[in-house]
C-alpha positions, -999 to 999 in steps of 0.1 A, spaced: 257 -558 659 225 -542 653 223 -503 652 197 -480 656 206 -453 631 190 -421 612 199 -420 576 181 -396 552 150 -392 577 147 -432 580 153 -450 612 159 -488 610 175 -515 631 196 -535 614 235 -545 603 245 -511 585 263 -521 549 277 -506 518 270 -520 483 286 -514 449 257 -509 423 275 -490 397 302 -469 383 307 -439 361 338 -438 341 369 -418 350 391 -397 357 370 -378 380 382 -348 404 348 -338 419 313 -350 423 280 -336 436 246 -355 432 210 -339 435 179 -359 433 178 -364 394 215 -360 381 252 -363 390 278 -336 383 314 -348 378 344 -327 372 373 -338 351 398 -314 350 379 -282 335 353 -302 322 318 -308 342 300 -336 330 263 -344 336 249 -379 343 210 -388 343 201 -407 375 169 -421 366 190 -453 371 214 -448 399 233 -479 388 240 -469 355 240 -433 352 235 -416 315 259 -392 302 236 -364 289 261 -333 283 291 -313 295 308 -280 296 343 -273 296 359 -242 319 392 -222 307 407 -239 340 403 -269 365 373 -273 384 375 -278 424 344 -280 439 306 -283 424 273 -272 438 240 -268 421 206 -253 432 175 -257 411 188 -254 375 219 -236 382 256 -249 388 283 -232 404 318 -243 400 351 -233 420 373 -223 388 409 -228 399 423 -190 394 394 -177 376 367 -176 407 332 -187 404 315 -202 374 280 -201 369 259 -223 343 224 -229 333 217 -267 334 179 -266 332 189 -284 297 213 -310 311 224 -318 273 233 -285 268 247 -266 297 255 -231 291 277 -204 307 258 -178 327 289 -156 342 323 -160 353 332 -142 384 366 -133 393 377 -138 428 414 -134 426 436 -159 443 429 -197 437 393 -209 443 392 -242 458 354 -247 472 321 -234 468 287 -237 486 254 -220 482 226 -208 504 195 -189 489 210 -156 469 243 -162 482 274 -183 471 306 -185 491 339 -194 478 369 -209 498 398 -188 482 435 -195 489 446 -160 485 414 -141 499 399 -165 525 363 -167 522 345 -150 491 310 -139 493 289 -133 464 253 -123 459 240 -146 431 203 -131 432 211 -123 394 231 -154 383 240 -139 350 254 -109 370 273 -118 404 282 -91 427 307 -94 455 296 -88 493 333 -88 502 356 -110 516 364 -123 549 403 -129 551 412 -162 573 444 -164 591 457 -188 563 448 -203 534 412 -213 532 404 -247 519 368 -257 523 337 -241 532 300 -250 536 269 -225 542 235 -233 557 210 -206 561 225 -173 567 259 -188 582 289 -198 564 315 -223 579 350 -220 566 383 -237 577 418 -229 566 453 -238 575 465 -231 602 440 -210 616 409 -235 619 373 -228 618 357 -193 615 319 -188 616 306 -159 595 270 -145 594 260 -139 558 231 -118 566 251 -88 580 261 -59 560 293 -40 559 329 -57 560 324 -93 568 339 -107 601 339 -140 622 309 -145 649 334 -171 661 366 -189 657 383 -226 669 413 -239 665 421 -275 656 438 -303 674 453 -311 637 461 -292 603 423 -287 591 415 -298 556 377 -302 546 345 -293 565 307 -304 565 278 -292 586 242 -304 597 213 -285 607 197 -305 635 171 -278 643 150 -264 617 144 -231 634 181 -223 637 195 -198 614 227 -220 607 243 -252 614 241 -271 648 270 -293 643 299 -289 621 328 -317 612 363 -309 604 384 -334 589 423 -330 594 449 -336 569 456 -367 589 421 -382 585 407 -368 619 373 -359 623 365 -330 649 331 -325 657 320 -290 670 286 -277 685 280 -245 667 243 -237 681 259 -204 693 280 -193 665 298 -168 688 311 -197 708 320 -234 691 322 -257 713 347 -289 707 327 -321 714 348 -351 702 372 -366 676 372 -399 654 398 -416 637 397 -448 623 409 -475 647 432 -490 622 445 -459 609 472 -443 633 486 -408 627 508 -408 599 520 -368 600 500 -360 566 499 -323 563 486 -317 528 459 -345 519 424 -335 520 401 -366 536 363 -356 530 333 -363 551 298 -354 549 273 -355 576 238 -372 571 210 -378 598 231 -392 628 261 -404 605 293 -393 594 307 -407 558 341 -403 559 371 -409 530 409 -409 537 434 -404 508 460 -427 527 456 -463 537 436 -480 546 413 -473 515 382 -470 530 347 -453 528 334 -454 564 301 -449 583 304 -436 617 274 -433 641 275 -396 660 241 -398 674 259 -398 705 280 -365 696 306 -371 725 312 -407 715 315 -414 677 313 -451 667 325 -467 638 296 -490 622 306 -498 587 330 -495 560 336 -506 520 372 -513 511 383 -496 480 407 -503 452 420 -466 451 425 -438 470 390 -419 476 382 -383 476 352 -364 471 316 -377 485 283 -371 477 251 -384 488 215 -385 469 188 -405 488 204 -438 500 232 -436 473 269 -425 479 287 -412 448 327 -414 456 355 -402 436 381 -430 435 415 -423 424 429 -453 402 462 -462 418 474 -481 386 469 -455 357 477 -484 330 443 -501 344 409 -483 334 394 -481 369 364 -461 377 363 -422 384 329 -426 404 320 -457 425 282 -455 433 273 -474 463 239 -481 481 239 -476 518 218 -499 539 212 -485 574 
């Protein structure tokens, strides 16, 4: 069926499809892509690849942290990493062939995810919840406090002056990063299932933060929330792949990214797919395309029309890709 979809600011009417165009050798833990480079973590090592030819990224350089990297975000020429029990790692990547350490900022507990907005970094910390860090001087980060979530914080995203963090079993918390003093939640909302990861989209350019938040459960249920009023998030709808019944999973970390009017979803359990779901009607998300995978997918990143996907090889004796590169045709 022909679909009218918005993807990366382009609206086209055609049958949406995924096309595999390349790979990056594994193993891989996380991935983040911007316009020019792909950043891939493999245990404690962050590798950088040139994206001049997205079908065949070229390795340029790497940096090895003392502990494993579980999240990456790059802003301008600085990379920020969630580094296990160390906290926030900050790298100068202005020369991708020679990334250099600017600072390591200890947050205590275990850093699982990181995002950056302006001069503020936010870290989802399994022990202390949401850590807020002033990075106006990347070589000398300064703590701006922590918001202690009800349970174990697992993921965070920041848009504008607002951070959105999920924890198990508490759910969604919304924190205003512009306020001084001890951080607190502007609004909270429980989940239908155990939350795992989060994504957000800013549909209104004038808003201080996001308008729409998507939370993936450990059992691959996507829940959409209207967060236009951060003090009162509103549950809108849910989506799960029609061939993926609830399995009772409580530790997996399915992923999703909102892009235009589409949500891209990965699931660490069968059927191993990446899905594109149309949420132009936020009250009725609709499946539009999928791509079968040879292994278990996890982290996902999007640059232009290209989708970069971490795929865990189910047969370690075989040399499968760490990153699968897809072109999405809306």
